[in-house]
Predicted model as a PDB file, atoms N, CA, C, CB and O in Angstrom, pLDDT in the B-factor column:
MODEL        1                                                                  
ATOM      1  N   MET A   1      15.208  -9.144  18.539  1.00 62.00           N  
ATOM      2  CA  MET A   1      14.507  -8.217  17.695  1.00 62.00           C  
ATOM      3  C   MET A   1      15.027  -8.367  16.272  1.00 62.00           C  
ATOM      4  CB  MET A   1      14.670  -6.771  18.205  1.00 62.00           C  
ATOM      5  O   MET A   1      16.237  -8.403  16.051  1.00 62.00           O  
ATOM      6  N   GLY A   2      14.101  -8.456  15.291  1.00 80.00           N  
ATOM      7  CA  GLY A   2      14.486  -8.631  13.898  1.00 80.00           C  
ATOM      8  C   GLY A   2      14.742  -7.306  13.199  1.00 80.00           C  
ATOM      9  O   GLY A   2      14.468  -6.234  13.739  1.00 80.00           O  
ATOM     10  N   TRP A   3      15.268  -7.402  12.001  1.00 83.00           N  
ATOM     11  CA  TRP A   3      15.537  -6.235  11.172  1.00 83.00           C  
ATOM     12  C   TRP A   3      14.286  -5.833  10.415  1.00 83.00           C  
ATOM     13  CB  TRP A   3      16.686  -6.512  10.197  1.00 83.00           C  
ATOM     14  O   TRP A   3      13.515  -6.681   9.965  1.00 83.00           O  
ATOM     15  N   HIS A   4      14.095  -4.528  10.281  1.00 82.00           N  
ATOM     16  CA  HIS A   4      12.952  -3.989   9.550  1.00 82.00           C  
ATOM     17  C   HIS A   4      13.467  -3.005   8.511  1.00 82.00           C  
ATOM     18  CB  HIS A   4      11.932  -3.304  10.515  1.00 82.00           C  
ATOM     19  O   HIS A   4      14.520  -2.389   8.674  1.00 82.00           O  
ATOM     20  N   TYR A   5      12.695  -2.874   7.439  1.00 86.00           N  
ATOM     21  CA  TYR A   5      13.052  -1.913   6.402  1.00 86.00           C  
ATOM     22  C   TYR A   5      11.790  -1.181   5.983  1.00 86.00           C  
ATOM     23  CB  TYR A   5      13.729  -2.613   5.179  1.00 86.00           C  
ATOM     24  O   TYR A   5      10.757  -1.808   5.747  1.00 86.00           O  
ATOM     25  N   ARG A   6      11.865   0.141   5.889  1.00 86.00           N  
ATOM     26  CA  ARG A   6      10.748   0.937   5.401  1.00 86.00           C  
ATOM     27  C   ARG A   6      11.306   2.203   4.775  1.00 86.00           C  
ATOM     28  CB  ARG A   6       9.743   1.272   6.546  1.00 86.00           C  
ATOM     29  O   ARG A   6      12.114   2.906   5.382  1.00 86.00           O  
ATOM     30  N   LYS A   7      10.875   2.483   3.574  1.00 93.00           N  
ATOM     31  CA  LYS A   7      11.273   3.699   2.858  1.00 93.00           C  
ATOM     32  C   LYS A   7      10.024   4.314   2.264  1.00 93.00           C  
ATOM     33  CB  LYS A   7      12.337   3.399   1.746  1.00 93.00           C  
ATOM     34  O   LYS A   7       9.210   3.611   1.666  1.00 93.00           O  
ATOM     35  N   SER A   8       9.866   5.601   2.419  1.00 93.00           N  
ATOM     36  CA  SER A   8       8.707   6.305   1.914  1.00 93.00           C  
ATOM     37  C   SER A   8       9.156   7.348   0.895  1.00 93.00           C  
ATOM     38  CB  SER A   8       7.918   6.962   3.066  1.00 93.00           C  
ATOM     39  O   SER A   8      10.071   8.128   1.157  1.00 93.00           O  
ATOM     40  N   ILE A   9       8.507   7.356  -0.269  1.00 94.00           N  
ATOM     41  CA  ILE A   9       8.813   8.310  -1.334  1.00 94.00           C  
ATOM     42  C   ILE A   9       7.590   9.204  -1.511  1.00 94.00           C  
ATOM     43  CB  ILE A   9       9.191   7.579  -2.682  1.00 94.00           C  
ATOM     44  O   ILE A   9       6.502   8.720  -1.824  1.00 94.00           O  
ATOM     45  N   ARG A  10       7.768  10.505  -1.312  1.00 94.00           N  
ATOM     46  CA  ARG A  10       6.659  11.449  -1.402  1.00 94.00           C  
ATOM     47  C   ARG A  10       6.583  12.059  -2.792  1.00 94.00           C  
ATOM     48  CB  ARG A  10       6.802  12.550  -0.349  1.00 94.00           C  
ATOM     49  O   ARG A  10       7.586  12.501  -3.352  1.00 94.00           O  
ATOM     50  N   LEU A  11       5.377  12.073  -3.334  1.00 94.00           N  
ATOM     51  CA  LEU A  11       5.100  12.674  -4.639  1.00 94.00           C  
ATOM     52  C   LEU A  11       3.874  13.574  -4.504  1.00 94.00           C  
ATOM     53  CB  LEU A  11       4.873  11.573  -5.738  1.00 94.00           C  
ATOM     54  O   LEU A  11       2.791  13.227  -4.975  1.00 94.00           O  
ATOM     55  N   GLY A  12       4.041  14.714  -3.868  1.00 92.00           N  
ATOM     56  CA  GLY A  12       2.901  15.590  -3.576  1.00 92.00           C  
ATOM     57  C   GLY A  12       2.040  14.948  -2.505  1.00 92.00           C  
ATOM     58  O   GLY A  12       2.562  14.522  -1.475  1.00 92.00           O  
ATOM     59  N   PRO A  13       0.704  14.864  -2.725  1.00 93.00           N  
ATOM     60  CA  PRO A  13      -0.169  14.236  -1.724  1.00 93.00           C  
ATOM     61  C   PRO A  13      -0.099  12.704  -1.751  1.00 93.00           C  
ATOM     62  CB  PRO A  13      -1.606  14.681  -1.945  1.00 93.00           C  
ATOM     63  O   PRO A  13      -0.653  12.040  -0.875  1.00 93.00           O  
ATOM     64  N   PHE A  14       0.571  12.156  -2.743  1.00 96.00           N  
ATOM     65  CA  PHE A  14       0.694  10.710  -2.902  1.00 96.00           C  
ATOM     66  C   PHE A  14       2.007  10.234  -2.292  1.00 96.00           C  
ATOM     67  CB  PHE A  14       0.612  10.310  -4.394  1.00 96.00           C  
ATOM     68  O   PHE A  14       3.038  10.888  -2.451  1.00 96.00           O  
ATOM     69  N   ARG A  15       1.976   9.103  -1.597  1.00 95.00           N  
ATOM     70  CA  ARG A  15       3.178   8.556  -0.972  1.00 95.00           C  
ATOM     71  C   ARG A  15       3.296   7.075  -1.323  1.00 95.00           C  
ATOM     72  CB  ARG A  15       3.145   8.757   0.573  1.00 95.00           C  
ATOM     73  O   ARG A  15       2.335   6.316  -1.197  1.00 95.00           O  
ATOM     74  N   LEU A  16       4.472   6.683  -1.761  1.00 96.00           N  
ATOM     75  CA  LEU A  16       4.777   5.293  -2.083  1.00 96.00           C  
ATOM     76  C   LEU A  16       5.603   4.730  -0.937  1.00 96.00           C  
ATOM     77  CB  LEU A  16       5.538   5.165  -3.455  1.00 96.00           C  
ATOM     78  O   LEU A  16       6.651   5.283  -0.601  1.00 96.00           O  
ATOM     79  N   ASN A  17       5.146   3.638  -0.333  1.00 94.00           N  
ATOM     80  CA  ASN A  17       5.798   3.059   0.839  1.00 94.00           C  
ATOM     81  C   ASN A  17       6.429   1.724   0.469  1.00 94.00           C  
ATOM     82  CB  ASN A  17       4.791   2.881   1.999  1.00 94.00           C  
ATOM     83  O   ASN A  17       5.735   0.792   0.063  1.00 94.00           O  
ATOM     84  N   LEU A  18       7.736   1.637   0.610  1.00 94.00           N  
ATOM     85  CA  LEU A  18       8.463   0.418   0.287  1.00 94.00           C  
ATOM     86  C   LEU A  18       8.894  -0.253   1.582  1.00 94.00           C  
ATOM     87  CB  LEU A  18       9.690   0.718  -0.617  1.00 94.00           C  
ATOM     88  O   LEU A  18       9.446   0.393   2.472  1.00 94.00           O  
ATOM     89  N   SER A  19       8.639  -1.555   1.683  1.00 91.00           N  
ATOM     90  CA  SER A  19       9.049  -2.298   2.870  1.00 91.00           C  
ATOM     91  C   SER A  19       9.447  -3.704   2.456  1.00 91.00           C  
ATOM     92  CB  SER A  19       7.915  -2.333   3.932  1.00 91.00           C  
ATOM     93  O   SER A  19       9.349  -4.074   1.286  1.00 91.00           O  
ATOM     94  N   ARG A  20       9.888  -4.466   3.411  1.00 90.00           N  
ATOM     95  CA  ARG A  20      10.279  -5.842   3.134  1.00 90.00           C  
ATOM     96  C   ARG A  20       9.071  -6.676   2.692  1.00 90.00           C  
ATOM     97  CB  ARG A  20      10.933  -6.468   4.375  1.00 90.00           C  
ATOM     98  O   ARG A  20       9.222  -7.643   1.946  1.00 90.00           O  
ATOM     99  N   ALA A  21       7.886  -6.303   3.149  1.00 90.00           N  
ATOM    100  CA  ALA A  21       6.666  -7.029   2.796  1.00 90.00           C  
ATOM    101  C   ALA A  21       6.188  -6.711   1.381  1.00 90.00           C  
ATOM    102  CB  ALA A  21       5.568  -6.707   3.789  1.00 90.00           C  
ATOM    103  O   ALA A  21       5.422  -7.485   0.807  1.00 90.00           O  
ATOM    104  N   GLY A  22       6.624  -5.584   0.804  1.00 93.00           N  
ATOM    105  CA  GLY A  22       6.198  -5.217  -0.546  1.00 93.00           C  
ATOM    106  C   GLY A  22       6.007  -3.715  -0.671  1.00 93.00           C  
ATOM    107  O   GLY A  22       6.630  -2.930   0.043  1.00 93.00           O  
ATOM    108  N   VAL A  23       5.134  -3.332  -1.591  1.00 95.00           N  
ATOM    109  CA  VAL A  23       4.888  -1.920  -1.888  1.00 95.00           C  
ATOM    110  C   VAL A  23       3.465  -1.558  -1.493  1.00 95.00           C  
ATOM    111  CB  VAL A  23       5.130  -1.617  -3.391  1.00 95.00           C  
ATOM    112  O   VAL A  23       2.515  -2.260  -1.841  1.00 95.00           O  
ATOM    113  N   GLY A  24       3.325  -0.462  -0.766  1.00 96.00           N  
ATOM    114  CA  GLY A  24       2.026   0.083  -0.423  1.00 96.00           C  
ATOM    115  C   GLY A  24       1.955   1.516  -0.898  1.00 96.00           C  
ATOM    116  O   GLY A  24       2.948   2.065  -1.373  1.00 96.00           O  
ATOM    117  N   HIS A  25       0.789   2.125  -0.776  1.00 96.00           N  
ATOM    118  CA  HIS A  25       0.666   3.524  -1.168  1.00 96.00           C  
ATOM    119  C   HIS A  25      -0.361   4.219  -0.274  1.00 96.00           C  
ATOM    120  CB  HIS A  25       0.263   3.644  -2.662  1.00 96.00           C  
ATOM    121  O   HIS A  25      -1.216   3.578   0.337  1.00 96.00           O  
ATOM    122  N   SER A  26      -0.251   5.529  -0.217  1.00 96.00           N  
ATOM    123  CA  SER A  26      -1.210   6.319   0.545  1.00 96.00           C  
ATOM    124  C   SER A  26      -1.385   7.666  -0.133  1.00 96.00           C  
ATOM    125  CB  SER A  26      -0.749   6.497   2.017  1.00 96.00           C  
ATOM    126  O   SER A  26      -0.521   8.135  -0.875  1.00 96.00           O  
ATOM    127  N   VAL A  27      -2.531   8.273   0.144  1.00 97.00           N  
ATOM    128  CA  VAL A  27      -2.844   9.576  -0.420  1.00 97.00           C  
ATOM    129  C   VAL A  27      -3.611  10.369   0.630  1.00 97.00           C  
ATOM    130  CB  VAL A  27      -3.667   9.443  -1.747  1.00 97.00           C  
ATOM    131  O   VAL A  27      -4.392   9.802   1.395  1.00 97.00           O  
ATOM    132  N   GLY A  28      -3.391  11.673   0.668  1.00 95.00           N  
ATOM    133  CA  GLY A  28      -4.116  12.502   1.607  1.00 95.00           C  
ATOM    134  C   GLY A  28      -3.396  13.788   1.917  1.00 95.00           C  
ATOM    135  O   GLY A  28      -2.327  14.083   1.383  1.00 95.00           O  
ATOM    136  N   ALA A  29      -4.014  14.542   2.796  1.00 90.00           N  
ATOM    137  CA  ALA A  29      -3.478  15.833   3.214  1.00 90.00           C  
ATOM    138  C   ALA A  29      -2.877  15.694   4.603  1.00 90.00           C  
ATOM    139  CB  ALA A  29      -4.575  16.928   3.196  1.00 90.00           C  
ATOM    140  O   ALA A  29      -2.686  14.587   5.105  1.00 90.00           O  
ATOM    141  N   ARG A  30      -2.585  16.825   5.210  1.00 88.00           N  
ATOM    142  CA  ARG A  30      -1.893  16.813   6.494  1.00 88.00           C  
ATOM    143  C   ARG A  30      -2.700  16.152   7.619  1.00 88.00           C  
ATOM    144  CB  ARG A  30      -1.550  18.220   6.887  1.00 88.00           C  
ATOM    145  O   ARG A  30      -2.102  15.485   8.464  1.00 88.00           O  
ATOM    146  N   GLY A  31      -4.002  16.303   7.666  1.00 92.00           N  
ATOM    147  CA  GLY A  31      -4.805  15.773   8.766  1.00 92.00           C  
ATOM    148  C   GLY A  31      -5.544  14.491   8.476  1.00 92.00           C  
ATOM    149  O   GLY A  31      -6.105  13.888   9.392  1.00 92.00           O  
ATOM    150  N   ALA A  32      -5.565  14.050   7.221  1.00 96.00           N  
ATOM    151  CA  ALA A  32      -6.310  12.841   6.862  1.00 96.00           C  
ATOM    152  C   ALA A  32      -5.568  12.089   5.766  1.00 96.00           C  
ATOM    153  CB  ALA A  32      -7.750  13.191   6.401  1.00 96.00           C  
ATOM    154  O   ALA A  32      -5.026  12.696   4.842  1.00 96.00           O  
ATOM    155  N   ARG A  33      -5.548  10.768   5.876  1.00 95.00           N  
ATOM    156  CA  ARG A  33      -4.808   9.961   4.910  1.00 95.00           C  
ATOM    157  C   ARG A  33      -5.491   8.620   4.710  1.00 95.00           C  
ATOM    158  CB  ARG A  33      -3.357   9.757   5.370  1.00 95.00           C  
ATOM    159  O   ARG A  33      -5.954   8.000   5.668  1.00 95.00           O  
ATOM    160  N   TYR A  34      -5.554   8.167   3.438  1.00 97.00           N  
ATOM    161  CA  TYR A  34      -6.052   6.848   3.071  1.00 97.00           C  
ATOM    162  C   TYR A  34      -4.847   6.007   2.662  1.00 97.00           C  
ATOM    163  CB  TYR A  34      -7.120   6.931   1.912  1.00 97.00           C  
ATOM    164  O   TYR A  34      -4.045   6.442   1.836  1.00 97.00           O  
ATOM    165  N   THR A  35      -4.707   4.806   3.230  1.00 95.00           N  
ATOM    166  CA  THR A  35      -3.530   3.973   3.007  1.00 95.00           C  
ATOM    167  C   THR A  35      -3.931   2.588   2.553  1.00 95.00           C  
ATOM    168  CB  THR A  35      -2.684   3.884   4.271  1.00 95.00           C  
ATOM    169  O   THR A  35      -4.901   2.014   3.049  1.00 95.00           O  
ATOM    170  N   ARG A  36      -3.179   2.056   1.606  1.00 96.00           N  
ATOM    171  CA  ARG A  36      -3.291   0.647   1.200  1.00 96.00           C  
ATOM    172  C   ARG A  36      -1.940   0.014   1.468  1.00 96.00           C  
ATOM    173  CB  ARG A  36      -3.714   0.492  -0.326  1.00 96.00           C  
ATOM    174  O   ARG A  36      -0.942   0.399   0.859  1.00 96.00           O  
ATOM    175  N   SER A  37      -1.895  -0.961   2.382  1.00 94.00           N  
ATOM    176  CA  SER A  37      -0.625  -1.549   2.806  1.00 94.00           C  
ATOM    177  C   SER A  37      -0.104  -2.547   1.777  1.00 94.00           C  
ATOM    178  CB  SER A  37      -0.784  -2.235   4.163  1.00 94.00           C  
ATOM    179  O   SER A  37      -0.790  -2.879   0.811  1.00 94.00           O  
ATOM    180  N   ALA A  38       1.098  -3.010   1.996  1.00 93.00           N  
ATOM    181  CA  ALA A  38       1.696  -4.002   1.106  1.00 93.00           C  
ATOM    182  C   ALA A  38       0.924  -5.314   1.146  1.00 93.00           C  
ATOM    183  CB  ALA A  38       3.156  -4.243   1.483  1.00 93.00           C  
ATOM    184  O   ALA A  38       0.962  -6.086   0.188  1.00 93.00           O  
ATOM    185  N   HIS A  39       0.225  -5.569   2.244  1.00 93.00           N  
ATOM    186  CA  HIS A  39      -0.576  -6.792   2.370  1.00 93.00           C  
ATOM    187  C   HIS A  39      -1.985  -6.627   1.811  1.00 93.00           C  
ATOM    188  CB  HIS A  39      -0.656  -7.211   3.825  1.00 93.00           C  
ATOM    189  O   HIS A  39      -2.758  -7.584   1.790  1.00 93.00           O  
ATOM    190  N   GLY A  40      -2.326  -5.412   1.354  1.00 93.00           N  
ATOM    191  CA  GLY A  40      -3.638  -5.163   0.774  1.00 93.00           C  
ATOM    192  C   GLY A  40      -4.660  -4.606   1.744  1.00 93.00           C  
ATOM    193  O   GLY A  40      -5.803  -4.365   1.353  1.00 93.00           O  
ATOM    194  N   HIS A  41      -4.285  -4.395   2.995  1.00 95.00           N  
ATOM    195  CA  HIS A  41      -5.208  -3.825   3.965  1.00 95.00           C  
ATOM    196  C   HIS A  41      -5.373  -2.333   3.707  1.00 95.00           C  
ATOM    197  CB  HIS A  41      -4.714  -4.076   5.403  1.00 95.00           C  
ATOM    198  O   HIS A  41      -4.430  -1.650   3.308  1.00 95.00           O  
ATOM    199  N   ARG A  42      -6.584  -1.839   3.942  1.00 96.00           N  
ATOM    200  CA  ARG A  42      -6.872  -0.421   3.728  1.00 96.00           C  
ATOM    201  C   ARG A  42      -7.146   0.256   5.068  1.00 96.00           C  
ATOM    202  CB  ARG A  42      -8.078  -0.240   2.769  1.00 96.00           C  
ATOM    203  O   ARG A  42      -7.812  -0.311   5.934  1.00 96.00           O  
ATOM    204  N   TYR A  43      -6.627   1.477   5.230  1.00 96.00           N  
ATOM    205  CA  TYR A  43      -6.770   2.211   6.480  1.00 96.00           C  
ATOM    206  C   TYR A  43      -7.145   3.656   6.221  1.00 96.00           C  
ATOM    207  CB  TYR A  43      -5.486   2.142   7.290  1.00 96.00           C  
ATOM    208  O   TYR A  43      -6.764   4.234   5.203  1.00 96.00           O  
ATOM    209  N   LEU A  44      -7.893   4.236   7.144  1.00 96.00           N  
ATOM    210  CA  LEU A  44      -8.166   5.657   7.160  1.00 96.00           C  
ATOM    211  C   LEU A  44      -7.543   6.202   8.442  1.00 96.00           C  
ATOM    212  CB  LEU A  44      -9.714   5.959   7.078  1.00 96.00           C  
ATOM    213  O   LEU A  44      -7.811   5.688   9.528  1.00 96.00           O  
ATOM    214  N   THR A  45      -6.718   7.233   8.325  1.00 95.00           N  
ATOM    215  CA  THR A  45      -6.056   7.826   9.481  1.00 95.00           C  
ATOM    216  C   THR A  45      -6.405   9.303   9.555  1.00 95.00           C  
ATOM    217  CB  THR A  45      -4.522   7.628   9.408  1.00 95.00           C  
ATOM    218  O   THR A  45      -6.265  10.033   8.573  1.00 95.00           O  
ATOM    219  N   LEU A  46      -6.862   9.741  10.729  1.00 96.00           N  
ATOM    220  CA  LEU A  46      -7.137  11.148  10.985  1.00 96.00           C  
ATOM    221  C   LEU A  46      -6.202  11.607  12.089  1.00 96.00           C  
ATOM    222  CB  LEU A  46      -8.637  11.383  11.373  1.00 96.00           C  
ATOM    223  O   LEU A  46      -6.053  10.923  13.102  1.00 96.00           O  
ATOM    224  N   ARG A  47      -5.563  12.774  11.899  1.00 94.00           N  
ATOM    225  CA  ARG A  47      -4.594  13.281  12.860  1.00 94.00           C  
ATOM    226  C   ARG A  47      -4.902  14.725  13.215  1.00 94.00           C  
ATOM    227  CB  ARG A  47      -3.173  13.161  12.309  1.00 94.00           C  
ATOM    228  O   ARG A  47      -5.519  15.454  12.438  1.00 94.00           O  
ATOM    229  N   ILE A  48      -4.466  15.124  14.392  1.00 95.00           N  
ATOM    230  CA  ILE A  48      -4.478  16.529  14.775  1.00 95.00           C  
ATOM    231  C   ILE A  48      -3.021  16.976  14.731  1.00 95.00           C  
ATOM    232  CB  ILE A  48      -5.136  16.759  16.213  1.00 95.00           C  
ATOM    233  O   ILE A  48      -2.246  16.652  15.631  1.00 95.00           O  
ATOM    234  N   PRO A  49      -2.642  17.717  13.690  1.00 91.00           N  
ATOM    235  CA  PRO A  49      -1.238  18.093  13.502  1.00 91.00           C  
ATOM    236  C   PRO A  49      -0.658  18.841  14.698  1.00 91.00           C  
ATOM    237  CB  PRO A  49      -1.098  18.945  12.263  1.00 91.00           C  
ATOM    238  O   PRO A  49      -1.310  19.698  15.295  1.00 91.00           O  
ATOM    239  N   GLY A  50       0.568  18.498  15.027  1.00 92.00           N  
ATOM    240  CA  GLY A  50       1.286  19.161  16.099  1.00 92.00           C  
ATOM    241  C   GLY A  50       1.013  18.625  17.491  1.00 92.00           C  
ATOM    242  O   GLY A  50       1.658  19.048  18.450  1.00 92.00           O  
ATOM    243  N   THR A  51       0.050  17.682  17.625  1.00 95.00           N  
ATOM    244  CA  THR A  51      -0.295  17.172  18.947  1.00 95.00           C  
ATOM    245  C   THR A  51       0.192  15.749  19.181  1.00 95.00           C  
ATOM    246  CB  THR A  51      -1.782  17.229  19.141  1.00 95.00           C  
ATOM    247  O   THR A  51       0.351  15.326  20.326  1.00 95.00           O  
ATOM    248  N   GLY A  52       0.430  15.010  18.102  1.00 93.00           N  
ATOM    249  CA  GLY A  52       0.791  13.601  18.238  1.00 93.00           C  
ATOM    250  C   GLY A  52      -0.421  12.704  18.374  1.00 93.00           C  
ATOM    251  O   GLY A  52      -0.270  11.488  18.494  1.00 93.00           O  
ATOM    252  N   LEU A  53      -1.634  13.275  18.359  1.00 96.00           N  
ATOM    253  CA  LEU A  53      -2.861  12.494  18.475  1.00 96.00           C  
ATOM    254  C   LEU A  53      -3.337  12.063  17.102  1.00 96.00           C  
ATOM    255  CB  LEU A  53      -3.956  13.297  19.192  1.00 96.00           C  
ATOM    256  O   LEU A  53      -3.361  12.857  16.162  1.00 96.00           O  
ATOM    257  N   SER A  54      -3.716  10.792  16.996  1.00 95.00           N  
ATOM    258  CA  SER A  54      -4.242  10.292  15.733  1.00 95.00           C  
ATOM    259  C   SER A  54      -5.247   9.185  15.996  1.00 95.00           C  
ATOM    260  CB  SER A  54      -3.106   9.786  14.828  1.00 95.00           C  
ATOM    261  O   SER A  54      -5.255   8.576  17.066  1.00 95.00           O  
ATOM    262  N   TRP A  55      -6.092   8.932  15.009  1.00 96.00           N  
ATOM    263  CA  TRP A  55      -7.095   7.884  15.041  1.00 96.00           C  
ATOM    264  C   TRP A  55      -6.960   7.092  13.755  1.00 96.00           C  
ATOM    265  CB  TRP A  55      -8.538   8.467  15.210  1.00 96.00           C  
ATOM    266  O   TRP A  55      -6.912   7.678  12.673  1.00 96.00           O  
ATOM    267  N   ARG A  56      -6.899   5.766  13.851  1.00 96.00           N  
ATOM    268  CA  ARG A  56      -6.709   4.928  12.667  1.00 96.00           C  
ATOM    269  C   ARG A  56      -7.742   3.809  12.673  1.00 96.00           C  
ATOM    270  CB  ARG A  56      -5.269   4.344  12.620  1.00 96.00           C  
ATOM    271  O   ARG A  56      -7.961   3.163  13.698  1.00 96.00           O  
ATOM    272  N   ARG A  57      -8.372   3.584  11.530  1.00 96.00           N  
ATOM    273  CA  ARG A  57      -9.367   2.532  11.419  1.00 96.00           C  
ATOM    274  C   ARG A  57      -9.138   1.742  10.146  1.00 96.00           C  
ATOM    275  CB  ARG A  57     -10.786   3.115  11.445  1.00 96.00           C  
ATOM    276  O   ARG A  57      -8.922   2.314   9.077  1.00 96.00           O  
ATOM    277  N   ARG A  58      -9.185   0.425  10.267  1.00 96.00           N  
ATOM    278  CA  ARG A  58      -9.068  -0.433   9.092  1.00 96.00           C  
ATOM    279  C   ARG A  58     -10.399  -0.441   8.368  1.00 96.00           C  
ATOM    280  CB  ARG A  58      -8.638  -1.876   9.483  1.00 96.00           C  
ATOM    281  O   ARG A  58     -11.452  -0.590   8.989  1.00 96.00           O  
ATOM    282  N   ILE A  59     -10.351  -0.281   7.063  1.00 95.00           N  
ATOM    283  CA  ILE A  59     -11.549  -0.279   6.236  1.00 95.00           C  
ATOM    284  C   ILE A  59     -11.696  -1.673   5.644  1.00 95.00           C  
ATOM    285  CB  ILE A  59     -11.477   0.820   5.113  1.00 95.00           C  
ATOM    286  O   ILE A  59     -10.812  -2.148   4.930  1.00 95.00           O  
ATOM    287  N   ARG A  60     -12.778  -2.307   5.934  1.00 91.00           N  
ATOM    288  CA  ARG A  60     -13.022  -3.653   5.408  1.00 91.00           C  
ATOM    289  C   ARG A  60     -13.882  -3.563   4.166  1.00 91.00           C  
ATOM    290  CB  ARG A  60     -13.697  -4.554   6.469  1.00 91.00           C  
ATOM    291  O   ARG A  60     -14.704  -2.657   4.024  1.00 91.00           O  
ATOM    292  N   SER A  61     -13.686  -4.507   3.275  1.00 78.00           N  
ATOM    293  CA  SER A  61     -14.433  -4.542   2.027  1.00 78.00           C  
ATOM    294  C   SER A  61     -15.897  -4.872   2.307  1.00 78.00           C  
ATOM    295  CB  SER A  61     -13.821  -5.570   1.054  1.00 78.00           C  
ATOM    296  O   SER A  61     -16.192  -5.744   3.124  1.00 78.00           O  
ATOM    297  N   GLY A  62     -16.799  -4.190   1.642  1.00 71.00           N  
ATOM    298  CA  GLY A  62     -18.229  -4.447   1.806  1.00 71.00           C  
ATOM    299  C   GLY A  62     -18.723  -5.549   0.897  1.00 71.00           C  
ATOM    300  O   GLY A  62     -19.902  -5.900   0.941  1.00 71.00           O  
ATOM    301  N   SER A  63     -17.838  -6.111   0.061  1.00 64.00           N  
ATOM    302  CA  SER A  63     -18.272  -7.111  -0.902  1.00 64.00           C  
ATOM    303  C   SER A  63     -18.376  -8.516  -0.302  1.00 64.00           C  
ATOM    304  CB  SER A  63     -17.323  -7.131  -2.068  1.00 64.00           C  
ATOM    305  O   SER A  63     -18.954  -9.409  -0.921  1.00 64.00           O  
ATOM    306  N   ARG A  64     -17.829  -8.717   0.884  1.00 58.00           N  
ATOM    307  CA  ARG A  64     -17.908 -10.031   1.506  1.00 58.00           C  
ATOM    308  C   ARG A  64     -19.310 -10.270   2.031  1.00 58.00           C  
ATOM    309  CB  ARG A  64     -16.880 -10.164   2.638  1.00 58.00           C  
ATOM    310  O   ARG A  64     -19.889  -9.411   2.696  1.00 58.00           O  
ATOM    311  N   ARG A  65     -19.847 -11.431   1.733  1.00 58.00           N  
ATOM    312  CA  ARG A  65     -21.178 -11.769   2.193  1.00 58.00           C  
ATOM    313  C   ARG A  65     -21.072 -12.881   3.220  1.00 58.00           C  
ATOM    314  CB  ARG A  65     -22.088 -12.184   1.015  1.00 58.00           C  
ATOM    315  O   ARG A  65     -20.321 -13.840   3.042  1.00 58.00           O  
ATOM    316  N   THR A  66     -21.813 -12.745   4.268  1.00 59.00           N  
ATOM    317  CA  THR A  66     -21.826 -13.779   5.278  1.00 59.00           C  
ATOM    318  C   THR A  66     -23.039 -14.665   5.050  1.00 59.00           C  
ATOM    319  CB  THR A  66     -21.836 -13.173   6.699  1.00 59.00           C  
ATOM    320  O   THR A  66     -24.110 -14.179   4.687  1.00 59.00           O  
ATOM    321  N   THR A  67     -22.876 -15.939   5.260  1.00 62.00           N  
ATOM    322  CA  THR A  67     -23.998 -16.868   5.102  1.00 62.00           C  
ATOM    323  C   THR A  67     -24.429 -17.346   6.461  1.00 62.00           C  
ATOM    324  CB  THR A  67     -23.622 -18.066   4.199  1.00 62.00           C  
ATOM    325  O   THR A  67     -23.607 -17.588   7.345  1.00 62.00           O  
ATOM    326  N   ARG A  68     -25.714 -17.478   6.617  1.00 63.00           N  
ATOM    327  CA  ARG A  68     -26.262 -17.960   7.882  1.00 63.00           C  
ATOM    328  C   ARG A  68     -26.500 -19.451   7.793  1.00 63.00           C  
ATOM    329  CB  ARG A  68     -27.568 -17.224   8.239  1.00 63.00           C  
ATOM    330  O   ARG A  68     -26.955 -19.976   6.777  1.00 63.00           O  
ATOM    331  N   ARG A  69     -26.184 -20.102   8.868  1.00 64.00           N  
ATOM    332  CA  ARG A  69     -26.481 -21.522   8.945  1.00 64.00           C  
ATOM    333  C   ARG A  69     -27.835 -21.703   9.613  1.00 64.00           C  
ATOM    334  CB  ARG A  69     -25.372 -22.287   9.717  1.00 64.00           C  
ATOM    335  O   ARG A  69     -28.168 -21.014  10.577  1.00 64.00           O  
ATOM    336  N   ARG A  70     -28.604 -22.638   9.084  1.00 61.00           N  
ATOM    337  CA  ARG A  70     -29.937 -22.886   9.662  1.00 61.00           C  
ATOM    338  C   ARG A  70     -29.989 -24.198  10.338  1.00 61.00           C  
ATOM    339  CB  ARG A  70     -31.010 -22.826   8.615  1.00 61.00           C  
ATOM    340  O   ARG A  70     -31.029 -24.572  10.880  1.00 61.00           O  
TER     341      ARG A  70                                                      
ENDMDL                                                                          
END                                                                             
């Protein structure tokens, strides 16, 4: 098992996440949070506080266009 590092700095609803991979950030309230990871991935997380239940979905960019081959 390798070593991991993660530090989170809270600034109100904004959170700065420091890790070995780089710097990410997130913003939100107690039950919902939008996150941008150090790798540039974006996530939406919804939680039910006090239960340990959460739902997380990666948000993909809509600017990518797919081309069809004929």
